[in-house]
FIMIDREN-344301 format. One record per residue (C-alpha): residue in three letters; x, y, z. Coordinates in Angstrom, 1 decimal. Example, Ala and Ser with C-alpha at 12.3 -4.5 7.8 and 13.67 -1.06 7.14 Angstrom:
FIMIDREN-344301
<'ALA',<12.3,-4.5,7.8>>
<'SER',<13.7,-1.1,7.1>>
//
This chain:
FIMIDREN-344301
<'MET',<108.1,117.5,102.0>>
<'ARG',<111.5,118.8,101.3>>
<'GLY',<111.5,117.3,97.8>>
<'ARG',<110.2,113.9,98.8>>
<'TRP',<106.8,112.3,99.0>>
<'SER',<105.8,111.5,102.6>>
<'TRP',<103.0,110.0,104.6>>
<'ALA',<103.3,113.0,107.0>>
<'PRO',<100.5,115.6,107.0>>
<'ALA',<101.0,118.2,104.3>>
<'ALA',<101.8,121.8,105.3>>
<'ALA',<98.8,124.1,105.2>>
<'GLU',<100.3,126.1,102.3>>
<'ALA',<101.0,123.0,100.2>>
<'GLY',<99.2,122.6,97.0>>
<'ARG',<97.2,119.4,96.3>>
<'THR',<98.3,117.0,93.6>>
<'LEU',<98.1,113.3,92.9>>
<'CYS',<101.4,111.5,93.7>>
<'PRO',<102.9,109.4,90.9>>
<'ALA',<102.1,106.1,92.7>>
<'CYS',<98.5,107.1,93.1>>
<'GLN',<98.4,108.1,89.4>>
<'ARG',<99.8,104.7,88.4>>
<'ILE',<97.2,102.9,90.6>>
<'GLU',<94.4,105.0,89.1>>
<'ASP',<95.6,104.3,85.6>>
<'ASN',<96.5,100.7,86.3>>
<'PHE',<99.9,101.3,84.8>>
<'PRO',<102.5,99.2,86.6>>
<'ALA',<106.2,99.8,86.7>>
<'GLY',<106.8,96.3,88.1>>
<'TYR',<105.5,92.8,87.6>>
<'VAL',<106.2,89.9,89.8>>
<'THR',<105.1,86.5,88.6>>
<'ILE',<105.1,83.7,91.2>>
<'LYS',<104.8,80.2,90.0>>
<'GLY',<105.8,76.6,90.5>>
<'ALA',<104.5,73.5,92.4>>
<'PHE',<105.7,75.0,95.7>>
<'LEU',<103.1,77.7,95.4>>
<'ALA',<100.2,75.3,95.8>>
<'GLY',<101.2,74.1,99.2>>
<'HIS',<102.7,77.4,100.6>>
<'ARG',<100.5,80.1,99.0>>
<'ASP',<99.7,81.9,102.3>>
<'GLU',<103.3,81.9,103.5>>
<'ILE',<104.4,83.2,100.1>>
<'LEU',<101.8,86.0,100.0>>
<'ASN',<102.7,86.9,103.6>>
<'VAL',<106.3,87.5,102.5>>
<'VAL',<105.0,89.6,99.5>>
<'MET',<102.8,91.7,101.7>>
<'ALA',<105.4,92.2,104.4>>
<'ARG',<108.0,93.3,101.9>>
<'ALA',<105.5,95.7,100.3>>
<'GLU',<104.5,97.2,103.7>>
<'ARG',<108.1,97.8,104.7>>
<'ALA',<108.8,99.5,101.4>>
<'ARG',<105.6,101.6,101.6>>
<'GLU',<106.6,102.9,105.0>>
<'GLU',<110.0,104.0,103.8>>
<'HIS',<109.2,104.9,100.2>>
<'PRO',<105.6,106.1,99.7>>
<'LEU',<105.9,105.7,95.9>>
<'GLN',<106.5,101.9,96.2>>
<'ARG',<103.2,100.2,96.5>>
<'ILE',<101.3,97.1,95.2>>
<'ILE',<98.7,97.9,92.6>>
<'GLY',<97.1,94.5,92.6>>
<'MET',<97.5,90.7,92.9>>
<'GLN',<95.6,88.3,90.7>>
<'ASP',<95.6,84.6,90.0>>
<'VAL',<97.0,83.7,86.6>>
<'HIS',<97.5,80.4,84.9>>
<'ARG',<99.4,78.3,87.5>>
<'GLY',<100.5,81.3,89.5>>
<'VAL',<100.0,84.7,91.0>>
<'LEU',<100.8,88.1,89.3>>
<'VAL',<101.7,91.0,91.5>>
<'THR',<101.8,94.5,90.0>>
<'THR',<103.7,97.4,91.6>>
<'THR',<104.0,101.1,91.2>>
<'ASP',<107.8,101.0,91.3>>
<'GLY',<110.3,98.6,89.7>>
<'HIS',<112.4,98.6,92.9>>
<'LEU',<109.5,97.1,94.8>>
<'ALA',<109.1,94.3,92.2>>
<'ARG',<112.8,93.5,92.4>>
<'GLY',<112.6,93.6,96.2>>
<'ILE',<109.7,91.2,96.4>>
<'GLY',<111.4,88.8,94.0>>
<'VAL',<114.6,88.9,96.2>>
<'ALA',<112.6,88.5,99.4>>
<'LEU',<110.9,85.4,97.9>>
<'ARG',<114.2,83.9,96.9>>
<'ASP',<115.8,84.6,100.3>>
<'ALA',<112.8,83.1,102.2>>
<'PHE',<112.1,80.0,100.0>>
<'ASN',<115.1,79.6,97.7>>
<'GLY',<113.9,78.8,94.2>>
<'GLU',<114.8,80.6,90.9>>
<'LEU',<114.5,84.3,90.4>>
<'ASP',<114.7,85.9,86.9>>
<'LEU',<114.9,89.7,86.7>>
<'THR',<114.4,91.6,83.5>>
<'PHE',<115.0,95.4,83.4>>
<'SER',<113.7,97.6,80.7>>
<'LYS',<115.2,101.1,81.1>>
<'ASP',<113.4,102.4,78.0>>
<'GLU',<110.0,101.7,79.7>>
<'ASN',<111.0,102.1,83.3>>
<'LEU',<109.8,98.6,83.9>>
<'VAL',<111.0,95.6,85.9>>
<'ARG',<109.7,92.0,85.5>>
<'ALA',<110.6,89.5,88.3>>
<'THR',<109.7,85.8,87.9>>
<'TRP',<110.1,83.6,91.0>>
<'SER',<109.5,79.9,90.8>>
<'ARG',<110.1,76.8,92.9>>
//
């Protein structure tokens, strides 16, 4: 709609195509990785994941291309994959703001990829 992806219903004359976020989800090809780890995670998992989901939902409403692809348990932590690097960064910052801890951000412009690692 006017050059932007939107959740609003498409105009009747609009062509159908798969949005870039849906394509990334279908291909399981993340643009962002958020690794959550540390001893704090064990006792506060639900609270931490609530912050992750709240940040993702807020981003999804304003920016339809920013979505979570998946969340999975990994060795001593949780890995969140996203369709957009901005969302990965935003989740990492939200975790740091909510719970303190350490946030490491790595940007790879060549691959359009962001890796955020939050630990406490």
